[in-house]
C-alpha positions as CSV (number, residue, x, y, z in Angstrom):
1,M,146.9,46.9,61.9
2,T,148.5,48.6,64.9
3,F,148.4,51.9,63.0
4,I,144.6,51.4,62.4
5,I,144.0,50.7,66.1
6,I,145.9,53.8,67.1
7,I,143.8,55.9,64.7
8,V,140.6,54.4,66.0
9,L,141.7,55.1,69.6
10,I,142.6,58.7,68.7
11,V,139.2,59.1,67.1
12,V,137.5,57.6,70.1
13,L,139.4,59.8,72.5
14,V,138.5,62.9,70.4
15,V,134.8,61.9,70.4
16,L,135.0,61.2,74.1
17,A,136.6,64.6,74.8
18,I,133.9,66.3,72.7
19,V,131.2,64.5,74.6
20,V,132.7,65.3,78.0
21,N,133.1,68.9,77.0
22,A,129.6,69.1,75.7
23,Y,128.3,67.5,79.0
24,Q,130.3,70.0,81.1
25,Q,129.0,72.9,79.1
26,Y,125.4,71.6,79.4
27,K,125.9,71.0,83.2
28,A,127.4,74.6,83.6
29,K,124.4,76.0,81.6
30,I,121.9,74.1,83.8
31,D,123.7,75.3,87.0
32,A,123.7,78.9,85.7
33,E,120.0,78.7,84.9
34,R,119.3,77.2,88.4
35,R,121.2,80.0,90.1
36,A,119.5,82.6,88.0
37,E,116.1,81.1,88.9
38,V,117.0,80.9,92.6
39,A,118.1,84.6,92.5
40,K,114.8,85.5,90.8
41,Q,112.7,83.8,93.4
42,R,114.8,85.3,96.2
43,T,114.1,88.7,94.8
44,I,110.4,88.0,94.7
45,I,110.5,86.7,98.3
46,D,112.5,89.7,99.6
47,E,110.4,92.4,97.8
48,T,107.1,90.8,98.9
49,E,108.3,90.4,102.5
50,N,109.5,94.0,102.6
51,V,106.1,95.3,101.4
52,L,104.3,93.1,103.9
53,M,106.3,94.7,106.7
54,A,105.4,98.1,105.4
55,T,101.7,97.2,105.4
56,S,101.6,96.7,109.2
57,Q,100.3,100.3,109.7
58,M,98.1,100.2,106.6
59,P,94.3,99.6,106.5
60,I,94.5,96.8,104.0
61,S,92.4,93.6,103.9
62,Q,93.4,90.2,105.1
63,G,92.5,89.0,101.7
64,L,95.4,91.1,100.2
65,I,97.8,89.9,102.8
66,K,96.9,86.3,101.9
67,I,97.6,87.0,98.3
68,L,101.0,88.3,99.2
69,L,101.8,85.3,101.4
70,K,100.8,82.9,98.6
71,R,103.2,84.8,96.3
72,I,106.0,84.2,98.8
73,Q,104.9,80.5,99.2
74,R,105.1,79.8,95.5
75,A,108.5,81.4,95.2
76,L,109.7,79.3,98.2
77,Q,108.3,76.1,96.6
78,V,110.3,76.8,93.4
79,T,113.4,77.5,95.5
80,H,112.9,74.4,97.5
81,E,112.6,72.2,94.4
82,L,115.9,73.7,93.2
83,N,117.6,73.3,96.6
84,P,115.8,70.4,98.3
85,N,118.6,69.9,100.8
86,S,118.3,73.4,102.3
87,P,116.8,73.2,105.8
88,D,116.3,77.0,106.0
89,I,114.2,77.1,102.8
90,K,112.2,74.2,104.0
91,Q,111.5,75.9,107.4
92,H,110.6,79.2,105.8
93,L,108.2,77.4,103.5
94,E,106.5,75.7,106.5
95,D,106.3,79.0,108.4
96,I,104.6,80.8,105.5
97,S,102.2,77.9,104.8
98,A,101.2,78.0,108.5
99,R,100.6,81.8,108.3
100,I,98.4,81.3,105.3
101,K,96.3,78.7,107.0
102,S,95.8,80.9,110.1
103,I,94.4,83.9,108.1
104,D,90.7,84.5,108.3
105,I,89.9,86.5,105.2
106,E,86.3,87.3,106.3
107,P,87.0,90.2,108.7
108,D,88.9,92.9,106.9
109,N,91.7,94.9,108.6
110,N,89.8,97.7,110.2
111,N,92.8,99.8,111.2
112,Q,92.0,103.5,110.7
113,F,94.1,105.4,108.2
114,A,96.8,107.5,109.8
115,L,99.1,109.8,107.8
116,P,102.8,109.2,108.7
117,E,104.4,112.0,110.6
118,T,107.4,112.9,108.3
119,D,107.7,113.5,104.6
120,K,110.2,110.7,104.4
121,M,107.7,108.3,106.0
122,I,105.0,109.5,103.6
123,I,107.2,108.8,100.6
124,Q,107.9,105.3,101.9
125,Y,104.2,104.8,102.5
126,I,103.3,105.9,98.9
127,Q,106.0,103.7,97.5
128,A,104.7,100.7,99.4
129,V,101.2,101.3,98.1
130,K,102.5,101.5,94.5
131,K,104.5,98.3,95.0
132,L,101.4,96.6,96.3
133,R,99.4,97.5,93.2
134,V,102.2,96.3,91.0
135,M,102.4,92.9,92.8
136,L,98.6,92.6,92.7
137,R,98.6,93.3,89.0
138,S,101.4,90.7,88.5
139,E,99.5,88.0,90.4
140,R,96.4,88.8,88.3
141,S,98.4,88.5,85.0
142,K,99.7,85.1,86.2
143,G,96.1,83.9,86.8
144,K,96.7,83.6,90.6
145,V,94.0,86.2,91.4
146,D,90.5,86.3,89.8
147,G,89.1,89.4,88.2
148,S,86.6,90.4,90.8
149,T,89.2,90.1,93.6
150,Y,91.7,92.1,91.7
151,L,89.3,94.9,91.0
152,E,88.2,95.0,94.7
153,Q,91.7,95.0,96.1
154,D,93.1,97.4,93.6
155,K,90.2,99.8,94.4
156,I,91.1,99.7,98.1
157,L,94.8,100.5,97.2
158,E,93.7,103.3,94.8
159,R,91.6,104.9,97.6
160,L,94.5,104.6,100.0
161,Q,96.8,106.3,97.6
162,L,94.3,109.1,97.2
163,K,94.0,109.5,101.0
164,V,97.7,109.8,101.4
165,N,97.9,112.5,98.7
166,V,94.9,114.5,99.9
167,E,95.8,114.3,103.6
168,T,99.4,115.4,102.9
169,L,98.1,118.4,101.0
170,I,95.7,119.2,103.8
171,R,98.4,119.0,106.4
172,R,100.6,121.4,104.4
173,G,97.7,123.7,103.9
174,R,97.0,123.8,107.6
175,G,100.6,124.5,108.3
176,A,100.6,127.4,105.8
177,Q,97.4,128.8,107.4
178,Q,98.9,128.7,110.9
179,T,101.8,130.8,109.6
180,N,99.4,133.2,107.9
181,M,100.6,132.1,104.4
182,L,97.1,132.1,103.0
183,G,98.1,132.1,99.4
184,S,100.1,128.9,99.8
185,A,97.4,127.3,101.9
186,R,94.9,128.0,99.1
187,Q,97.1,126.4,96.5
188,Y,97.5,123.2,98.6
189,Y,93.7,123.0,99.2
190,E,93.0,123.6,95.5
191,K,95.3,120.7,94.6
192,A,93.5,118.5,97.0
193,I,90.1,119.5,95.6
194,A,91.4,118.7,92.1
195,A,92.5,115.2,93.1
196,L,89.1,114.5,94.8
197,E,87.0,115.9,92.0
198,A,88.9,113.6,89.5
199,Q,87.3,110.6,91.2
200,T,84.6,109.1,89.0
201,Q,82.9,107.3,92.0
202,P,83.1,109.6,95.0
203,D,82.7,107.9,98.3
204,E,82.1,109.3,101.8
205,F,85.8,110.3,102.2
206,V,85.7,112.2,99.0
207,Q,82.5,114.0,99.7
208,S,83.4,114.9,103.3
209,R,86.8,116.2,102.4
210,L,85.5,118.2,99.5
211,E,83.0,119.9,101.8
212,W,85.7,120.7,104.4
213,L,88.2,122.0,101.7
214,N,85.6,124.2,100.1
215,Q,84.8,125.7,103.5
216,Q,88.5,126.3,104.1
217,L,88.8,128.1,100.8
218,K,85.8,130.3,101.7
219,D,87.4,131.2,105.0
220,I,90.7,132.0,103.3
221,Q,88.9,134.2,100.8
222,E,87.1,136.0,103.6
223,N,90.3,136.5,105.5
224,L,92.1,137.8,102.4
225,K,89.3,140.3,101.9
226,N,89.5,141.5,105.5
227,A,93.2,141.8,105.3
228,N,93.0,143.8,102.0
229,A,90.3,146.0,103.6
230,Q,92.6,146.6,106.6
231,D,95.5,147.4,104.3
232,R,93.4,149.9,102.4
233,A,92.2,151.5,105.6
234,K,95.8,151.7,106.9
235,R,97.0,153.3,103.6
236,R,94.2,155.9,103.7
237,E,95.1,156.7,107.3
238,E,98.7,157.2,106.4
239,E,97.8,159.4,103.4
240,R,95.6,161.5,105.7
241,D,98.3,161.9,108.2
242,E,100.7,163.0,105.5
243,L,98.1,165.6,104.2
244,D,97.4,166.8,107.8
245,E,101.1,167.3,108.3
246,L,101.6,169.1,105.0
247,F,98.7,171.6,105.6
248,A,99.2,172.0,109.3
249,P,99.9,175.6,110.4
250,K,103.6,176.3,110.8
251,K,104.7,176.8,114.4
252,K,106.4,180.0,115.2
253,W,109.4,179.9,117.5
């Protein structure tokens, strides 16, 4: 009888150990999944906030800013559910919610476009615009942005990306012109024209820049013709001087 009781106890202990181990593994899995989800939401928050900071000098709409803030808000809500006792997360969520409520999406951001001063800043600007488009597309795929809003905002960003590209080429073209590198200037302007002519729905910016660029190409072509004519005239003058010297009467000493 005692032997049977011992066997039963052993079996019970083994089963209990298996149950405890299974529970510990399950708890570890849940904790790992929670940490991974928190890290994922933290990445969304950080990336979106970084892009928002970069948009301070961009002529983008308040509607797009609100979309980005709501993206942060949702990530914070998930993080708060996973860490309900964190005062920092709770405060951050309250701050973002207050910003969303304060946004008036009717008047768009009317800041004029200004090309950054350095190549490094231009690269960062373009990267920010590209990230904005990726985030906007992500929100659309999640059903957080309706189709018409997505098309409208993406078109604004597409035009902004075009402006950066064209204005950068124009700036380089002007710099080449100022140093009399007319061939390089022409290449920059031709690239800008190609980018503008690729637009299927040209707006005022596209039309005005095309007009200006085509005029610059005409001026460059005229300057190159004049320069070539001057070079030919100079060569003829040099050749004439050589002939005059060759057939000039020899001096007697």
